HTML snippet that shows the backbone in 3Dmol.js (N, CA, C, O; Angstrom):
<script src="https://3Dmol.org/build/3Dmol-min.js"></script>
<div id="view" style="width:600px;height:400px;position:relative"></div>
<script>
const pdb = `
ATOM      1  N   MET A   1      73.358 -25.262 151.372  1.00  0.00           N
ATOM      2  CA  MET A   1      72.759 -24.293 151.098  1.00  0.00           C
ATOM      3  C   MET A   1      73.130 -24.493 149.751  1.00  0.00           C
ATOM      4  O   MET A   1      72.591 -25.313 149.007  1.00  0.00           O
ATOM      5  N   LYS A   2      74.291 -23.543 149.365  1.00  0.00           N
ATOM      6  CA  LYS A   2      74.792 -23.888 147.836  1.00  0.00           C
ATOM      7  C   LYS A   2      74.598 -25.054 147.123  1.00  0.00           C
ATOM      8  O   LYS A   2      73.973 -25.068 146.063  1.00  0.00           O
ATOM      9  N   ALA A   3      75.313 -26.480 147.861  1.00  0.00           N
ATOM     10  CA  ALA A   3      74.991 -27.788 147.392  1.00  0.00           C
ATOM     11  C   ALA A   3      74.003 -27.777 146.640  1.00  0.00           C
ATOM     12  O   ALA A   3      73.859 -27.849 145.419  1.00  0.00           O
ATOM     13  N   LYS A   4      73.207 -27.661 147.661  1.00  0.00           N
ATOM     14  CA  LYS A   4      71.601 -27.901 146.817  1.00  0.00           C
ATOM     15  C   LYS A   4      70.940 -27.086 145.803  1.00  0.00           C
ATOM     16  O   LYS A   4      69.805 -27.346 145.404  1.00  0.00           O
ATOM     17  N   LEU A   5      71.767 -25.915 145.300  1.00  0.00           N
ATOM     18  CA  LEU A   5      71.147 -24.975 144.178  1.00  0.00           C
ATOM     19  C   LEU A   5      72.066 -25.317 143.748  1.00  0.00           C
ATOM     20  O   LEU A   5      71.807 -25.271 142.545  1.00  0.00           O
ATOM     21  N   LEU A   6      73.367 -25.774 143.868  1.00  0.00           N
ATOM     22  CA  LEU A   6      74.320 -26.233 142.692  1.00  0.00           C
ATOM     23  C   LEU A   6      73.594 -27.295 141.715  1.00  0.00           C
ATOM     24  O   LEU A   6      73.454 -27.399 140.497  1.00  0.00           O
ATOM     25  N   VAL A   7      73.155 -28.122 142.993  1.00  0.00           N
ATOM     26  CA  VAL A   7      72.428 -29.614 142.033  1.00  0.00           C
ATOM     27  C   VAL A   7      71.313 -29.163 141.312  1.00  0.00           C
ATOM     28  O   VAL A   7      71.327 -29.355 140.096  1.00  0.00           O
ATOM     29  N   VAL A   8      70.125 -28.468 141.940  1.00  0.00           N
ATOM     30  CA  VAL A   8      69.292 -28.390 141.456  1.00  0.00           C
ATOM     31  C   VAL A   8      69.633 -27.527 139.870  1.00  0.00           C
ATOM     32  O   VAL A   8      68.989 -27.853 138.873  1.00  0.00           O
ATOM     33  N   VAL A   9      70.743 -26.378 139.795  1.00  0.00           N
ATOM     34  CA  VAL A   9      70.903 -25.549 138.367  1.00  0.00           C
ATOM     35  C   VAL A   9      71.600 -27.251 137.227  1.00  0.00           C
ATOM     36  O   VAL A   9      71.495 -27.433 136.014  1.00  0.00           O
ATOM     37  N   ALA A  10      72.368 -28.327 138.501  1.00  0.00           N
ATOM     38  CA  ALA A  10      72.351 -28.940 137.176  1.00  0.00           C
ATOM     39  C   ALA A  10      71.676 -29.360 136.299  1.00  0.00           C
ATOM     40  O   ALA A  10      71.712 -29.292 135.071  1.00  0.00           O
ATOM     41  N   MET A  11      70.703 -30.050 137.407  1.00  0.00           N
ATOM     42  CA  MET A  11      69.416 -30.650 137.300  1.00  0.00           C
ATOM     43  C   MET A  11      68.800 -30.108 135.999  1.00  0.00           C
ATOM     44  O   MET A  11      68.785 -30.724 134.933  1.00  0.00           O
ATOM     45  N   SER A  12      68.197 -28.641 136.254  1.00  0.00           N
ATOM     46  CA  SER A  12      67.861 -28.338 135.142  1.00  0.00           C
ATOM     47  C   SER A  12      68.503 -27.949 133.861  1.00  0.00           C
ATOM     48  O   SER A  12      68.046 -27.661 132.755  1.00  0.00           O
ATOM     49  N   GLY A  13      69.632 -28.024 134.320  1.00  0.00           N
ATOM     50  CA  GLY A  13      70.682 -27.940 132.506  1.00  0.00           C
ATOM     51  C   GLY A  13      70.231 -28.848 131.905  1.00  0.00           C
ATOM     52  O   GLY A  13      69.603 -28.705 130.856  1.00  0.00           O
ATOM     53  N   LEU A  14      70.565 -30.413 132.687  1.00  0.00           N
ATOM     54  CA  LEU A  14      69.954 -31.878 132.212  1.00  0.00           C
ATOM     55  C   LEU A  14      69.243 -31.624 131.470  1.00  0.00           C
ATOM     56  O   LEU A  14      69.346 -31.892 130.273  1.00  0.00           O
ATOM     57  N   LEU A  15      68.160 -30.924 132.111  1.00  0.00           N
ATOM     58  CA  LEU A  15      66.847 -30.965 131.320  1.00  0.00           C
ATOM     59  C   LEU A  15      66.450 -30.419 130.349  1.00  0.00           C
ATOM     60  O   LEU A  15      65.892 -31.018 129.430  1.00  0.00           O
ATOM     61  N   PHE A  16      66.704 -28.961 130.379  1.00  0.00           N
ATOM     62  CA  PHE A  16      67.012 -28.011 129.057  1.00  0.00           C
ATOM     63  C   PHE A  16      67.856 -28.724 128.389  1.00  0.00           C
ATOM     64  O   PHE A  16      67.513 -28.703 127.207  1.00  0.00           O
ATOM     65  N   GLY A  17      68.891 -29.416 128.563  1.00  0.00           N
ATOM     66  CA  GLY A  17      69.056 -29.963 127.226  1.00  0.00           C
ATOM     67  C   GLY A  17      68.904 -31.109 126.386  1.00  0.00           C
ATOM     68  O   GLY A  17      69.234 -31.237 125.207  1.00  0.00           O
ATOM     69  N   CYS A  18      68.290 -32.027 127.255  1.00  0.00           N
ATOM     70  CA  CYS A  18      67.291 -32.963 126.371  1.00  0.00           C
ATOM     71  C   CYS A  18      66.268 -32.821 125.569  1.00  0.00           C
ATOM     72  O   CYS A  18      65.977 -33.210 124.438  1.00  0.00           O
ATOM     73  N   ALA A  19      65.610 -31.959 126.670  1.00  0.00           N
ATOM     74  CA  ALA A  19      64.448 -30.747 125.924  1.00  0.00           C
ATOM     75  C   ALA A  19      64.820 -30.656 124.457  1.00  0.00           C
ATOM     76  O   ALA A  19      64.344 -31.398 123.597  1.00  0.00           O
ATOM     77  N   ASN A  20      65.710 -29.687 124.231  1.00  0.00           N
ATOM     78  CA  ASN A  20      66.289 -29.558 122.564  1.00  0.00           C
ATOM     79  C   ASN A  20      67.084 -30.367 121.860  1.00  0.00           C
ATOM     80  O   ASN A  20      67.791 -29.899 120.967  1.00  0.00           O
ATOM     81  N   ASN A  21      67.084 -31.942 122.215  1.00  0.00           N
ATOM     82  CA  ASN A  21      67.294 -32.887 121.355  1.00  0.00           C
ATOM     83  C   ASN A  21      66.650 -33.468 120.102  1.00  0.00           C
ATOM     84  O   ASN A  21      67.077 -34.204 119.212  1.00  0.00           O
ATOM     85  N   SER A  22      65.876 -33.086 120.257  1.00  0.00           N
ATOM     86  CA  SER A  22      64.977 -33.095 118.930  1.00  0.00           C
ATOM     87  C   SER A  22      65.124 -32.459 117.736  1.00  0.00           C
ATOM     88  O   SER A  22      65.037 -32.793 116.555  1.00  0.00           O
ATOM     89  N   GLU A  23      65.433 -31.201 118.489  1.00  0.00           N
ATOM     90  CA  GLU A  23      65.351 -29.887 117.149  1.00  0.00           C
ATOM     91  C   GLU A  23      67.207 -30.106 116.847  1.00  0.00           C
ATOM     92  O   GLU A  23      67.663 -30.295 115.719  1.00  0.00           O
ATOM     93  N   LEU A  24      67.836 -30.048 117.780  1.00  0.00           N
ATOM     94  CA  LEU A  24      68.839 -30.531 117.503  1.00  0.00           C
ATOM     95  C   LEU A  24      69.062 -31.668 116.406  1.00  0.00           C
ATOM     96  O   LEU A  24      69.367 -31.166 115.325  1.00  0.00           O
ATOM     97  N   GLU A  25      69.010 -32.747 116.388  1.00  0.00           N
ATOM     98  CA  GLU A  25      68.593 -34.287 115.168  1.00  0.00           C
ATOM     99  C   GLU A  25      67.885 -33.163 114.103  1.00  0.00           C
ATOM    100  O   GLU A  25      68.120 -33.352 112.909  1.00  0.00           O
ATOM    101  N   THR A  26      67.312 -32.383 114.352  1.00  0.00           N
ATOM    102  CA  THR A  26      66.714 -32.264 112.836  1.00  0.00           C
ATOM    103  C   THR A  26      67.352 -31.034 112.403  1.00  0.00           C
ATOM    104  O   THR A  26      66.804 -30.538 111.418  1.00  0.00           O
ATOM    105  N   GLN A  27      68.411 -30.364 112.880  1.00  0.00           N
ATOM    106  CA  GLN A  27      69.603 -29.362 112.374  1.00  0.00           C
ATOM    107  C   GLN A  27      70.554 -30.594 111.557  1.00  0.00           C
ATOM    108  O   GLN A  27      70.775 -30.694 110.350  1.00  0.00           O
ATOM    109  N   VAL A  28      71.131 -31.696 112.977  1.00  0.00           N
ATOM    110  CA  VAL A  28      72.311 -32.057 112.260  1.00  0.00           C
ATOM    111  C   VAL A  28      71.822 -33.410 110.607  1.00  0.00           C
ATOM    112  O   VAL A  28      72.596 -33.933 109.805  1.00  0.00           O
ATOM    113  N   GLU A  29      70.516 -33.511 110.698  1.00  0.00           N
ATOM    114  CA  GLU A  29      69.880 -34.352 109.666  1.00  0.00           C
ATOM    115  C   GLU A  29      69.911 -33.223 108.546  1.00  0.00           C
ATOM    116  O   GLU A  29      70.270 -33.583 107.424  1.00  0.00           O
ATOM    117  N   THR A  30      69.545 -31.798 108.760  1.00  0.00           N
ATOM    118  CA  THR A  30      69.756 -30.633 107.496  1.00  0.00           C
ATOM    119  C   THR A  30      71.035 -30.866 107.398  1.00  0.00           C
ATOM    120  O   THR A  30      71.435 -31.466 106.400  1.00  0.00           O
ATOM    121  N   LEU A  31      71.754 -30.535 108.187  1.00  0.00           N
ATOM    122  CA  LEU A  31      73.278 -30.443 107.778  1.00  0.00           C
ATOM    123  C   LEU A  31      73.821 -31.337 106.830  1.00  0.00           C
ATOM    124  O   LEU A  31      74.295 -31.057 105.729  1.00  0.00           O
ATOM    125  N   SER A  32      73.702 -32.460 107.377  1.00  0.00           N
ATOM    126  CA  SER A  32      74.161 -34.167 107.270  1.00  0.00           C
ATOM    127  C   SER A  32      73.686 -34.156 105.144  1.00  0.00           C
ATOM    128  O   SER A  32      74.277 -34.527 104.130  1.00  0.00           O
ATOM    129  N   ASN A  33      71.948 -33.317 105.534  1.00  0.00           N
ATOM    130  CA  ASN A  33      71.673 -33.640 103.997  1.00  0.00           C
ATOM    131  C   ASN A  33      71.973 -32.764 102.717  1.00  0.00           C
ATOM    132  O   ASN A  33      71.721 -33.054 101.547  1.00  0.00           O
ATOM    133  N   LYS A  34      72.574 -31.621 103.218  1.00  0.00           N
ATOM    134  CA  LYS A  34      73.552 -30.346 102.698  1.00  0.00           C
ATOM    135  C   LYS A  34      75.098 -30.335 102.043  1.00  0.00           C
ATOM    136  O   LYS A  34      75.710 -29.779 101.131  1.00  0.00           O
ATOM    137  N   VAL A  35      75.382 -31.565 103.377  1.00  0.00           N
ATOM    138  CA  VAL A  35      76.825 -32.057 103.093  1.00  0.00           C
ATOM    139  C   VAL A  35      76.674 -32.944 101.605  1.00  0.00           C
ATOM    140  O   VAL A  35      77.198 -32.757 100.507  1.00  0.00           O
ATOM    141  N   ASP A  36      75.725 -33.975 102.093  1.00  0.00           N
ATOM    142  CA  ASP A  36      76.084 -34.792 101.138  1.00  0.00           C
ATOM    143  C   ASP A  36      75.565 -34.185  99.614  1.00  0.00           C
ATOM    144  O   ASP A  36      76.229 -34.594  98.662  1.00  0.00           O
ATOM    145  N   SER A  37      74.299 -33.131  99.265  1.00  0.00           N
ATOM    146  CA  SER A  37      74.190 -32.303  98.473  1.00  0.00           C
ATOM    147  C   SER A  37      75.771 -31.808  97.914  1.00  0.00           C
ATOM    148  O   SER A  37      76.253 -32.253  96.873  1.00  0.00           O
ATOM    149  N   LEU A  38      76.232 -31.150  98.499  1.00  0.00           N
ATOM    150  CA  LEU A  38      77.585 -30.559  98.103  1.00  0.00           C
ATOM    151  C   LEU A  38      78.102 -31.669  97.812  1.00  0.00           C
ATOM    152  O   LEU A  38      77.886 -31.952  96.633  1.00  0.00           O
ATOM    153  N   ALA A  39      78.848 -32.634  98.507  1.00  0.00           N
ATOM    154  CA  ALA A  39      79.509 -33.927  98.160  1.00  0.00           C
ATOM    155  C   ALA A  39      79.250 -34.298  96.376  1.00  0.00           C
ATOM    156  O   ALA A  39      80.152 -34.524  95.570  1.00  0.00           O
ATOM    157  N   ASP A  40      77.992 -34.280  96.132  1.00  0.00           N
ATOM    158  CA  ASP A  40      77.320 -34.769  94.949  1.00  0.00           C
ATOM    159  C   ASP A  40      78.178 -33.548  93.695  1.00  0.00           C
ATOM    160  O   ASP A  40      78.906 -33.775  92.728  1.00  0.00           O
ATOM    161  N   GLN A  41      77.702 -32.364  94.247  1.00  0.00           N
ATOM    162  CA  GLN A  41      77.989 -31.326  93.388  1.00  0.00           C
ATOM    163  C   GLN A  41      79.629 -30.915  93.149  1.00  0.00           C
ATOM    164  O   GLN A  41      80.005 -30.137  92.272  1.00  0.00           O
ATOM    165  N   VAL A  42      80.667 -31.724  94.281  1.00  0.00           N
ATOM    166  CA  VAL A  42      82.129 -31.663  93.815  1.00  0.00           C
ATOM    167  C   VAL A  42      82.108 -32.645  92.897  1.00  0.00           C
ATOM    168  O   VAL A  42      82.455 -32.529  91.721  1.00  0.00           O
ATOM    169  N   GLY A  43      81.551 -33.976  93.629  1.00  0.00           N
ATOM    170  CA  GLY A  43      82.177 -35.174  92.126  1.00  0.00           C
ATOM    171  C   GLY A  43      81.472 -34.549  90.483  1.00  0.00           C
ATOM    172  O   GLY A  43      81.993 -34.595  89.368  1.00  0.00           O
ATOM    173  N   ALA A  44      80.239 -34.037  90.868  1.00  0.00           N
ATOM    174  CA  ALA A  44      79.957 -34.047  89.220  1.00  0.00           C
ATOM    175  C   ALA A  44      81.190 -33.162  88.901  1.00  0.00           C
ATOM    176  O   ALA A  44      81.982 -33.694  88.123  1.00  0.00           O
ATOM    177  N   LEU A  45      81.535 -31.854  89.363  1.00  0.00           N
ATOM    178  CA  LEU A  45      82.685 -30.596  89.339  1.00  0.00           C
ATOM    179  C   LEU A  45      83.822 -31.222  88.772  1.00  0.00           C
ATOM    180  O   LEU A  45      84.309 -31.010  87.662  1.00  0.00           O
ATOM    181  N   ARG A  46      84.433 -32.517  90.198  1.00  0.00           N
ATOM    182  CA  ARG A  46      85.677 -33.413  88.866  1.00  0.00           C
ATOM    183  C   ARG A  46      85.562 -33.500  88.095  1.00  0.00           C
ATOM    184  O   ARG A  46      86.096 -32.835  87.207  1.00  0.00           O
ATOM    185  N   SER A  47      84.514 -34.693  87.927  1.00  0.00           N
ATOM    186  CA  SER A  47      84.175 -35.663  86.699  1.00  0.00           C
ATOM    187  C   SER A  47      84.201 -34.090  85.500  1.00  0.00           C
ATOM    188  O   SER A  47      84.594 -34.378  84.369  1.00  0.00           O
ATOM    189  N   ASP A  48      83.993 -33.255  85.619  1.00  0.00           N
ATOM    190  CA  ASP A  48      83.308 -31.821  84.032  1.00  0.00           C
ATOM    191  C   ASP A  48      84.872 -31.518  83.939  1.00  0.00           C
ATOM    192  O   ASP A  48      85.318 -31.259  82.821  1.00  0.00           O
ATOM    193  N   HIS A  49      85.950 -31.535  85.305  1.00  0.00           N
ATOM    194  CA  HIS A  49      87.284 -31.145  85.151  1.00  0.00           C
ATOM    195  C   HIS A  49      87.836 -31.711  84.466  1.00  0.00           C
ATOM    196  O   HIS A  49      88.503 -31.267  83.531  1.00  0.00           O
ATOM    197  N   ALA A  50      87.620 -33.312  84.910  1.00  0.00           N
ATOM    198  CA  ALA A  50      88.615 -34.141  83.928  1.00  0.00           C
ATOM    199  C   ALA A  50      87.919 -34.108  82.343  1.00  0.00           C
ATOM    200  O   ALA A  50      88.517 -34.480  81.334  1.00  0.00           O
ATOM    201  N   GLN A  51      86.931 -33.730  82.366  1.00  0.00           N
ATOM    202  CA  GLN A  51      86.380 -33.487  80.809  1.00  0.00           C
ATOM    203  C   GLN A  51      87.307 -32.909  80.147  1.00  0.00           C
ATOM    204  O   GLN A  51      88.124 -33.416  79.379  1.00  0.00           O
ATOM    205  N   MET A  52      87.146 -31.642  80.507  1.00  0.00           N
ATOM    206  CA  MET A  52      87.249 -30.351  80.027  1.00  0.00           C
ATOM    207  C   MET A  52      89.461 -30.112  79.965  1.00  0.00           C
ATOM    208  O   MET A  52      90.280 -29.449  79.328  1.00  0.00           O
ATOM    209  N   ASN A  53      89.455 -30.931  80.841  1.00  0.00           N
ATOM    210  CA  ASN A  53      91.183 -31.448  80.478  1.00  0.00           C
ATOM    211  C   ASN A  53      91.561 -32.671  79.494  1.00  0.00           C
ATOM    212  O   ASN A  53      92.651 -32.966  79.005  1.00  0.00           O
ATOM    213  N   ALA A  54      90.297 -33.283  79.368  1.00  0.00           N
ATOM    214  CA  ALA A  54      90.534 -34.378  78.026  1.00  0.00           C
ATOM    215  C   ALA A  54      89.914 -33.382  76.367  1.00  0.00           C
ATOM    216  O   ALA A  54      90.122 -33.479  75.157  1.00  0.00           O
ATOM    217  N   ASP A  55      89.299 -32.707  77.055  1.00  0.00           N
ATOM    218  CA  ASP A  55      89.199 -32.190  75.859  1.00  0.00           C
ATOM    219  C   ASP A  55      90.220 -30.990  75.820  1.00  0.00           C
ATOM    220  O   ASP A  55      90.243 -30.759  74.611  1.00  0.00           O
ATOM    221  N   ILE A  56      91.038 -30.127  76.378  1.00  0.00           N
ATOM    222  CA  ILE A  56      92.015 -29.552  76.247  1.00  0.00           C
ATOM    223  C   ILE A  56      93.262 -30.080  75.660  1.00  0.00           C
ATOM    224  O   ILE A  56      93.914 -29.421  74.850  1.00  0.00           O
ATOM    225  N   ASN A  57      93.602 -31.253  76.053  1.00  0.00           N
ATOM    226  CA  ASN A  57      94.490 -31.901  75.651  1.00  0.00           C
ATOM    227  C   ASN A  57      94.340 -32.206  74.191  1.00  0.00           C
ATOM    228  O   ASN A  57      95.408 -32.221  73.580  1.00  0.00           O
ATOM    229  N   ALA A  58      93.396 -32.422  73.580  1.00  0.00           N
ATOM    230  CA  ALA A  58      92.731 -32.673  72.608  1.00  0.00           C
ATOM    231  C   ALA A  58      93.141 -32.041  71.293  1.00  0.00           C
ATOM    232  O   ALA A  58      93.362 -32.487  70.167  1.00  0.00           O
ATOM    233  N   ALA A  59      93.164 -30.846  71.845  1.00  0.00           N
ATOM    234  CA  ALA A  59      92.588 -29.814  70.829  1.00  0.00           C
ATOM    235  C   ALA A  59      94.147 -28.931  70.894  1.00  0.00           C
ATOM    236  O   ALA A  59      94.525 -28.114  70.055  1.00  0.00           O
ATOM    237  N   LYS A  60      94.904 -29.371  72.156  1.00  0.00           N
ATOM    238  CA  LYS A  60      96.559 -29.235  71.613  1.00  0.00           C
ATOM    239  C   LYS A  60      97.323 -30.130  70.896  1.00  0.00           C
ATOM    240  O   LYS A  60      98.315 -29.847  70.225  1.00  0.00           O
ATOM    241  N   SER A  61      96.811 -31.270  71.063  1.00  0.00           N
ATOM    242  CA  SER A  61      97.192 -32.385  69.754  1.00  0.00           C
ATOM    243  C   SER A  61      96.951 -31.620  68.681  1.00  0.00           C
ATOM    244  O   SER A  61      97.860 -31.306  67.912  1.00  0.00           O
ATOM    245  N   ALA A  62      95.800 -31.269  68.528  1.00  0.00           N
ATOM    246  CA  ALA A  62      95.271 -31.348  67.021  1.00  0.00           C
ATOM    247  C   ALA A  62      96.274 -29.638  66.383  1.00  0.00           C
ATOM    248  O   ALA A  62      96.930 -29.400  65.369  1.00  0.00           O
ATOM    249  N   SER A  63      96.028 -29.090  67.197  1.00  0.00           N
ATOM    250  CA  SER A  63      96.721 -27.492  66.694  1.00  0.00           C
ATOM    251  C   SER A  63      98.253 -28.202  66.220  1.00  0.00           C
ATOM    252  O   SER A  63      98.592 -28.255  65.038  1.00  0.00           O
ATOM    253  N   MET A  64      98.957 -28.640  67.163  1.00  0.00           N
ATOM    254  CA  MET A  64     100.119 -29.343  67.251  1.00  0.00           C
ATOM    255  C   MET A  64     100.542 -29.315  65.549  1.00  0.00           C
ATOM    256  O   MET A  64     101.313 -28.707  64.807  1.00  0.00           O
ATOM    257  N   GLU A  65      99.412 -30.481  65.469  1.00  0.00           N
ATOM    258  CA  GLU A  65      99.041 -31.445  64.253  1.00  0.00           C
ATOM    259  C   GLU A  65      99.288 -30.516  63.039  1.00  0.00           C
ATOM    260  O   GLU A  65     100.206 -30.469  62.220  1.00  0.00           O
ATOM    261  N   ALA A  66      98.029 -29.714  63.223  1.00  0.00           N
ATOM    262  CA  ALA A  66      97.785 -28.599  62.218  1.00  0.00           C
ATOM    263  C   ALA A  66      99.039 -27.439  62.116  1.00  0.00           C
ATOM    264  O   ALA A  66      99.356 -26.756  61.142  1.00  0.00           O
ATOM    265  N   GLN A  67      99.516 -27.466  63.215  1.00  0.00           N
ATOM    266  CA  GLN A  67     100.773 -26.355  62.719  1.00  0.00           C
ATOM    267  C   GLN A  67     102.322 -27.068  62.204  1.00  0.00           C
ATOM    268  O   GLN A  67     103.266 -26.482  61.674  1.00  0.00           O
ATOM    269  N   GLU A  68     102.198 -28.530  62.567  1.00  0.00           N
ATOM    270  CA  GLU A  68     102.995 -29.438  61.460  1.00  0.00           C
ATOM    271  C   GLU A  68     102.873 -29.265  60.702  1.00  0.00           C
ATOM    272  O   GLU A  68     103.708 -28.527  60.180  1.00  0.00           O
ATOM    273  N   GLU A  69     101.303 -29.937  59.557  1.00  0.00           N
ATOM    274  CA  GLU A  69     101.289 -29.634  58.374  1.00  0.00           C
ATOM    275  C   GLU A  69     101.513 -28.282  57.861  1.00  0.00           C
ATOM    276  O   GLU A  69     102.296 -28.175  56.917  1.00  0.00           O
ATOM    277  N   ALA A  70     100.918 -27.170  58.360  1.00  0.00           N
ATOM    278  CA  ALA A  70     100.997 -25.806  57.643  1.00  0.00           C
ATOM    279  C   ALA A  70     102.260 -25.637  57.390  1.00  0.00           C
ATOM    280  O   ALA A  70     102.595 -24.824  56.529  1.00  0.00           O
ATOM    281  N   ALA A  71     103.508 -26.619  58.329  1.00  0.00           N
ATOM    282  CA  ALA A  71     105.055 -26.337  58.152  1.00  0.00           C
ATOM    283  C   ALA A  71     105.469 -27.202  56.882  1.00  0.00           C
ATOM    284  O   ALA A  71     106.193 -26.648  56.054  1.00  0.00           O
ATOM    285  N   ARG A  72     105.129 -28.316  56.694  1.00  0.00           N
ATOM    286  CA  ARG A  72     105.032 -28.920  55.652  1.00  0.00           C
ATOM    287  C   ARG A  72     105.161 -28.501  54.612  1.00  0.00           C
ATOM    288  O   ARG A  72     106.084 -28.374  53.807  1.00  0.00           O
ATOM    289  N   ALA A  73     103.583 -28.157  54.690  1.00  0.00           N
ATOM    290  CA  ALA A  73     102.771 -27.372  53.200  1.00  0.00           C
ATOM    291  C   ALA A  73     104.213 -25.543  52.501  1.00  0.00           C
ATOM    292  O   ALA A  73     104.677 -25.149  51.431  1.00  0.00           O
ATOM    293  N   ASN A  74     104.268 -25.156  53.842  1.00  0.00           N
ATOM    294  CA  ASN A  74     105.321 -23.950  53.211  1.00  0.00           C
ATOM    295  C   ASN A  74     105.995 -24.706  52.852  1.00  0.00           C
ATOM    296  O   ASN A  74     105.995 -24.732  51.621  1.00  0.00           O
ATOM    297  N   ALA A  75     106.975 -25.779  53.527  1.00  0.00           N
ATOM    298  CA  ALA A  75     108.439 -26.109  52.772  1.00  0.00           C
ATOM    299  C   ALA A  75     107.989 -26.365  51.783  1.00  0.00           C
ATOM    300  O   ALA A  75     108.906 -26.036  51.030  1.00  0.00           O
ATOM    301  N   ARG A  76     107.088 -26.790  51.068  1.00  0.00           N
ATOM    302  CA  ARG A  76     106.793 -27.715  49.899  1.00  0.00           C
ATOM    303  C   ARG A  76     106.427 -26.469  48.872  1.00  0.00           C
ATOM    304  O   ARG A  76     106.634 -26.577  47.663  1.00  0.00           O
ATOM    305  N   ILE A  77     105.924 -25.401  49.404  1.00  0.00           N
ATOM    306  CA  ILE A  77     105.451 -24.155  48.630  1.00  0.00           C
ATOM    307  C   ILE A  77     107.013 -23.453  48.476  1.00  0.00           C
ATOM    308  O   ILE A  77     107.261 -23.119  47.318  1.00  0.00           O
ATOM    309  N   ASP A  78     107.932 -23.224  49.320  1.00  0.00           N
ATOM    310  CA  ASP A  78     109.029 -23.149  49.210  1.00  0.00           C
ATOM    311  C   ASP A  78     109.817 -23.165  48.209  1.00  0.00           C
ATOM    312  O   ASP A  78     110.287 -22.223  47.572  1.00  0.00           O
ATOM    313  N   ASN A  79     110.041 -25.049  48.006  1.00  0.00           N
ATOM    314  CA  ASN A  79     110.830 -25.605  47.085  1.00  0.00           C
ATOM    315  C   ASN A  79     110.599 -25.407  45.535  1.00  0.00           C
ATOM    316  O   ASN A  79     111.393 -25.474  44.598  1.00  0.00           O
ATOM    317  N   MET A  80     109.125 -25.118  45.584  1.00  0.00           N
ATOM    318  CA  MET A  80     108.652 -25.189  44.659  1.00  0.00           C
ATOM    319  C   MET A  80     108.683 -23.584  43.627  1.00  0.00           C
ATOM    320  O   MET A  80     108.696 -23.360  42.416  1.00  0.00           O
ATOM    321  N   ALA A  81     108.684 -22.842  44.696  1.00  0.00           N
ATOM    322  CA  ALA A  81     109.178 -21.488  43.720  1.00  0.00           C
ATOM    323  C   ALA A  81     110.613 -21.199  44.219  1.00  0.00           C
ATOM    324  O   ALA A  81     110.975 -20.030  44.349  1.00  0.00           O
ATOM    325  N   SER A  82     111.135 -21.848  44.398  1.00  0.00           N
ATOM    326  CA  SER A  82     112.597 -21.988  44.506  1.00  0.00           C
ATOM    327  C   SER A  82     113.594 -22.621  43.332  1.00  0.00           C
ATOM    328  O   SER A  82     114.749 -22.478  42.930  1.00  0.00           O
ATOM    329  N   GLY A  83     112.005 -23.683  42.940  1.00  0.00           N
ATOM    330  CA  GLY A  83     112.172 -24.364  41.406  1.00  0.00           C
ATOM    331  C   GLY A  83     111.798 -23.933  40.321  1.00  0.00           C
ATOM    332  O   GLY A  83     112.149 -24.433  39.252  1.00  0.00           O
ATOM    333  N   TYR A  84     110.929 -22.811  40.449  1.00  0.00           N
ATOM    334  CA  TYR A  84     110.649 -22.014  39.396  1.00  0.00           C
ATOM    335  C   TYR A  84     111.848 -21.228  38.724  1.00  0.00           C
ATOM    336  O   TYR A  84     112.663 -20.548  39.346  1.00  0.00           O
ATOM    337  N   SER A  85     111.825 -21.449  37.215  1.00  0.00           N
ATOM    338  CA  SER A  85     112.585 -20.022  36.970  1.00  0.00           C
ATOM    339  C   SER A  85     111.900 -19.589  35.774  1.00  0.00           C
ATOM    340  O   SER A  85     111.627 -20.317  34.820  1.00  0.00           O
ATOM    341  N   LYS A  86     111.575 -18.052  35.911  1.00  0.00           N
ATOM    342  CA  LYS A  86     110.961 -17.131  34.443  1.00  0.00           C
ATOM    343  C   LYS A  86     112.463 -17.194  33.250  1.00  0.00           C
ATOM    344  O   LYS A  86     113.575 -16.681  33.127  1.00  0.00           O
ATOM    345  N   LYS A  87     111.826 -17.900  32.762  1.00  0.00           N
ATOM    346  CA  LYS A  87     112.361 -17.820  31.118  1.00  0.00           C
ATOM    347  C   LYS A  87     112.333 -16.151  30.289  1.00  0.00           C
ATOM    348  O   LYS A  87     112.703 -16.036  29.121  1.00  0.00           O
TER     349      LYS A  87
END
`;
const viewer = $3Dmol.createViewer("view");
viewer.addModel(pdb, "pdb");
viewer.setStyle({}, {cartoon: {color: "spectrum"}});
viewer.zoomTo();
viewer.render();
</script>
């Protein structure tokens, strides 16, 4: 008696499992689309990040050049001031 009941429960479990298969496939497809969308967004963010890093490095280089030029200009002004004498 218990064996028959166990077989009936197992068979009904298999039937119910197969009945929800299309819904499960729909959910998997939806999740797959979401994952693809997020992967595209991550790719775009990585590209933006790389561009920002390049811009930051260019700005650092430009600021260092400006600082060096300012130092040279200050040195020229100091040389002119020390060479000038009031008569």
